[in-house]
N, C-alpha and C positions, 0 to 999 in steps of 0.2 A: 567482410570478415566478421566471424562470430567470436565472442569472447571465449567460447568453448572450443575453438579450434586448437588442437594440440593437447587435449586432455590425456591422450594416449601416453604421454611422457611420464605420467604418474603410475603407470603400470599396475602392480599388485597392491599398491597402497590402498587403505580403506577409504572409500569415498563416503559411504553412508552406513549408519547403524539403524536398523529398523526391526519391526516385529519378526521378520523372517531371518534376521541375523545380520552379519556384516557383509557388505557388498564392495568389492574392489572397483577401482576406476575402470579396469579393463572390462569387467562384467557389466558395469553400469553403462559404459559406452556401447557395448553390444546390444543391451536392451533398448537404449535410446535409438539406436540405428534401425532396429527391427520395427519399432513403432513409427518412426519418421519415414522409413522406407516405403510405407503404404500411402504416403501423402505426396501429392504433386508439389514440386518447388514453386514458390511465389503464389501459394494459395493461402486463403484465410481459414483458420481453424479456431473454433471456440473450445478452449481447454477449461472445462468445468471440473475443478478438482480441489485437492487439499494437500496436506503435507504427507503424501504417500509416495512410495518409490516409483510406481508407474507414472504418476502425474509429473513428478520432477523429471523422470526420464523422457517423457513426451516433450516437456518444455525444452530441455536441453537439445534433444534430437531435432525438434522443429527449428531452433535457431541455427544449428549446425547445417541443416539442409536448406536454409533460407525460406522456410515456411513461416508465416506470420501468425503467431497465436494471440488471441484475446484471452487473458486470464480472468476467470470468474470463480468466485468462491462457490463451493458445492452446496451452500445453504441458500443460494438464490432460488426464488420461487419459480415454478414452471411458467407462470404467467409472465413474469419479468423476462425470463429467458426467451420465451417465444416472441416477445415484443422485440428484443434485440436481434433475434434471428430474422424476423421480418424486415428489419431496418438494414442489417449488414450482410445478409445473404451468405453466410459462411458455407464453403463447400464441404467442410468437415466439422464434426463435433466429437470431442473426446470427453466422455462423461461416464458416471458410474452406471452400472448395468440396471440398477433399480429404477433410474429415471429415463432410460433409453427408450422404453416403450411409448413414451409421450410423443416421439418423433418418427414412429415407424411408417407413417403415411408419406413422409417426404424424404426420409433417409433410409439407407440400407446398411447392413453391417459390413465393415471393411476389415475388422480385426478385433480380437478380444485379448485382454491382458489383466488377469486376475479379476478383480471386481470392477474393472473399467472396460469400456468398449469404444471403438473408433467407428463413427458413422460417416458415411459419404452420401451427399445429396443425390437422390435419384435424378438422372438426366443431367448430371453435372458435366460441363464441357460443351453444352449447347445453349442457345438463347442467351439469357442473362449471364450464363456461366461460360460463354465462349472464350477462347483464348486459354492460356496456361493457368489452370487452377481455379478459374471462376472470376470473381470481381477483380478489376484491375487494381494493382497495388504499386505505390511508388517504389523505385528501386532501393531507396535508402531505408524504407520502413522495415523495422525488425520486430516490433512488439507493440501491442495495444493494451492499455490498462484503463480501468474505470476511474473516474474522478469521485463519484459518489454512488457506487453501485447499490448501496442499501436502499435507495429509492427507485432503482431500476432506470436511472437516467440513461438516455442513449448517447450522452456526451462522453466521448472517450479521449484519452491522451495518446497522441501518435509519437512513438519513441523510435529513434533510429539506432542502427548498429553502433554508430559512433557514440551516441548518448550512453548506451549501456557500457561500452568498453571504457570510455573515459571516466565515468562515475565509479565504475568498479575499481579501476586502477587507482583512482584518487583515494577511495576509502581504504584500500589495501595499504596505501602509502601512509596515511596518517594514523591508522590503527595498528600498523606494523603486523599485519596478518601474515602468518607463515604456514608452511605445510605441516607443522607440528601442532597447530591449533585444532580444537574440536568444539564446534558450536552445537546448540540444541535449539530446535524450533519452538518459538513461543507465540508466533503470529502466522496467519495464513500466507501461503506463497502468493496469493492473488493481491496481497497488500504490498505496496512498493517497498516498504521498510523490511518486511519479512522476506521479500524476493531478493533484496540487495544482500541480505545475509547469506542466502544460498549462492548468489552470483560470486560474491567476494571469496567465499571459502572454497568453492570449486575452482575458481581461477587461480587461487594460491596453492591448490593441491592439498587442502586441509580436509578434515572429516566433519560430517554433519549427522547429528542424531535426529531422526525424523519421528515426530510424534504429534498426534492430534489431541493428546491429553492437555488439559489446562493446569495452571499452577495450583488450582483448588482440588485437583484430582490426586489421590494418593499414588496413582500409577505414574504420574509425572515424576514424583520425587523418588519412586523406586528406580525408574530409568536413570534419573539424574545421578543417584548414588552409585548405580551399577557401572555406568559408562563414563562418569566424571568429565563433563564438558569443562573447558577452561574459559568459556565466554558464553554470554547470551545477551539478548536485547529485549527491551520492553517499552511499551507506551505508559503514560502516567497511571492508568488503571492497574497495570501489572505491578507497579511499585506500591500501589495502595494495598494490593493483595499480599505482597511480600511483607509489608509492615504488619499486617494482621497475622501472618504466619510466623512472626518473630524471626525475621530474616537474620538479625544480629546474632542469634544463637546457633545458626546452622554451621555445619562443618563445610567450609568452602576453601580449604587449603589448596585445592587443585585449580582454583580460578585465577585467571590472569587479568581480565578486564570485563566490565559490564557497560553496555551502552543504553542510552535513553533517547527516544525521539517520539514522533507521533503526537505532539502536543506539548504545551508548556507545563513543566513540572514546577510547582511552587518552590521558591528559593529555600525555604526552610526544609522542605523535603530533600532538595538537592544536598543541603548541608548535612542532613541526617544520614543519608545514604553514603555521602562522601566519607564521613567519619567512620561509619561501619566498615566500609570497604577499605579505608586506609588502615584500620586496625588489623585487617586480615591480609594486608599486602595486595589488595585488588585496586585497580584504577577504575573510577566511575566517570564515564565520559558522556556529557550531554551533547546532543546534536539537534540540528534543525534541517528540515527538508520538505519537499512537496513532490507529488507524483509528476508534476509538470517539469521538474528538474531531475527526472528519472529516479531519484531517491533523496540524496542529501546535498545540502549547500553549505552547511556550517558545522563546526564542532568547537566545543570548549575544552581545551587541554585540561587534564586532571588537576594539574598544579594551580590552575587559575580558578578552580571552584572555591577556593578559600577567599579570594577577594572579589570575585565576579560571579557569584552563585546564581544571580538572576539573568545572566547573559546567555545568548545562544552561541557566543564565541566569535570566531573569525571564519572567513570563507575557506572552503576546502582547497587543497592544492589544485591550481589551475583555474580557480574561480575568483570572482571579484564582486564586492558589494558597493553600493552607494545609495544615498537617500535623495528623494526629490520632493519638493513642496507641491501644493495644489496647482501651481502654474507650470509645473514641469521643470523647474530650475533646480540644479544640484545644490544640496545643502552641504556646506563645508564646515560650518561651526559645530562644535561638539554639543551633545545633549539637546538638540533641536529635532523634534519629531517630523517625520516625513515617510512617504511610501518607500519600502525597501525594494530595491532593484538589484537583480543578480545577473551576472554575465559569466558564461562558461560553456564548454562544449557539451556538457550534460543537459543543457536546456532542450526540452523536447521540440519536435517539429511543429507542434500546435495541436488543436483539437479536431475531432471528427464528430459530426452529428448524423452522418449517414454514410452509406457505402461509397458514394462518389468522393467524399472527402479523403478517402484513403489513397487517392491518386495525387493529392497535393504535395508540393515540395515543402521545404522548411519555411515556415511563416514567422517563426520567432527570431531566426538568425542569431541564436545564442544569447538572447536577452529576455529575461523573465521579470515581469512586473508582478511581484508576489501577492499584492493585495493586503499585505501586512504593514501596519504602521510601526516604525521602529525609531530608535535613537542610537547614536554612536558616541561612545565616551572618548576621552582624550587619548586613550591607548589603542583606539581602533576596534574595540569590542562592541558588538551590537546587542540591543535589548528590544524585544518585541513589547510594544505597549498597547496594541489594539489591532483590530481588523477593519480593513476598508470595505470588505464585502461581508455578506451575511453567511458566514460559515462557522460551524462549531466543530471541535474535536470531541467525539463521544467515545470514550474507551479506546482512543486511538483511531477511530473511524471518522473520516471527515464527512460531515452532514451539511448539506446545502439547505438553509432554512427556507429559501424561496421554493425549493422543490418539495419540502415538507408541506408548505402552504398549498401547493398545487395538489399534492396527494390528498390532503384533507378536503380541498374544494371539490375534487373529482368524486370523492366519497359522499358529498352532499353536506358537509359540515361548515358552519360559519365559524371559522377558527383561524388563529394566527399563531405562528411559531416564533419563539425568541429563546433566550437563555444564555448560558455561558458554558465553557468547556466542561464536559462530563455531566451536564444537567440541561436537558431540553425542556423548555417551558412552553406549554400550550394553553392559550386562552380561548375559551369557547363560550358562545352565547346561549346554548341550550344544555340542559342536563343530560349530556350524552357521554359522560366521562368514561364509563366502563367500555362502551363501544369504541371510542377513540383509542383508549389504552390498548385494547385488543388489536385494533388495526395497526397501530404503530409498532407493537411488539412483533406482529407478523411481517409487516412490510420492511421495517428497518432492521429486523433481526437483532434487536437489542433487548437486554434485560429491562423489564419495566421500571427498575429502580433508576434508570437513566433519564426518565422524564417525569414531569409533574404537570398535572392538568388542573386548571382553575376556571371556575364559572364566573363570568362577568356579564354585566347588563348589556353592553354593546362594545364593539370594537371601534376605537377612536379613528376617525378618518377626516381628511380635509375635504374641501368642496369638490375636488376632482376625484374623490374616492380613494386617494392614496392613504395607506395606513400610517397613522402617527405613532410610531413605535415608542417615542419618548413619552407619550401619554399613557402607555400601558402601566399597570401596577408594577412596582419595583420587584425585581427578581429576588 
């Protein structure tokens, strides 16, 4: 069952507002059916797109037809995309026309939709692609998302239909989303947080304003003022931009609530935005999640931002948290740090590193070891205090430092990555700073202000060659 089965009941209600105007649910469903009707059920399709009507229609249509999409941001490099294609062998690619020529030798045109095109692999249905739709897919698999697509990692998250449905329903429950709500896109649909906003509002019969404009574009605010959304979401970087834009002076009388996730927002920032929102009659809701949990695992009720501004809150409806120490024993005492463990029906099926992994059943069985170190207070509210693994959140994008190290190593640099959220730090032993900066900007698709590169004499290592991160200069 797809979360989008039954959208027809919303009839002529407006589903999307985009450059071409308003689109009703009935017209949107027709478009999504036309696109997905060209694709064999239970086939794998790479959906390389953005917050554009045809891309969202393709996504919804694929899920309704039990086609399994891998969502990729349209700014992915051709080299990274070709690498993923070689590994996962998709039968179809849905991509903008401008990039489609790169794959003309292996794929043929199956359909065109505005500036996007559906490609089908030549010879699909034979050899590697025998059977229905190409590579074999597990019956429960509904969606595939990247964990750190900025580095072109082949490691993907396998998400079931049940994962999507339960997380969507849970978010609708605690945010009280209704058909009268209207959201505006501020993040790519290939990003789990941005996608969950689309999922929840469509499931509730609400409206969504589609735009690729950023908050720093005047066009975004023109659309914002014209169509008056009553909600939007953002990662910490977005709220930093809002502060520079003097968010407190804006006319937001039509807003109902604002959400924040995608990385820890400093407690003082939370308090500042809470107060601004409270003065305007808006609820500011902090959340916590991971792609491995389909989107979200925790939320901080607005009223608790006054006494627990540094907290991620409590588990979403249907979910459960606990902490474990290094020996795997459950921590029952308050304010003792341990690894944060989550249990819920939204926990993904596991990872995939190649096409064969897409046949696997649920390996997580509803339990996710988040890799985050947290504490729980006496009231049952959780606080993230560190990370067990080497991940950073850079402007809402999760970056695997180990993969950055490999990226630099493959490029021939003696360098190591470290840092903190929204600041990637690179230490290098040769004066190649400009070259590394250009490489990172291109491969990570991040503004150069997100990283700092420093020249050091040598990278500290132990006798086994393992990097001694604690011996690197302070960040």
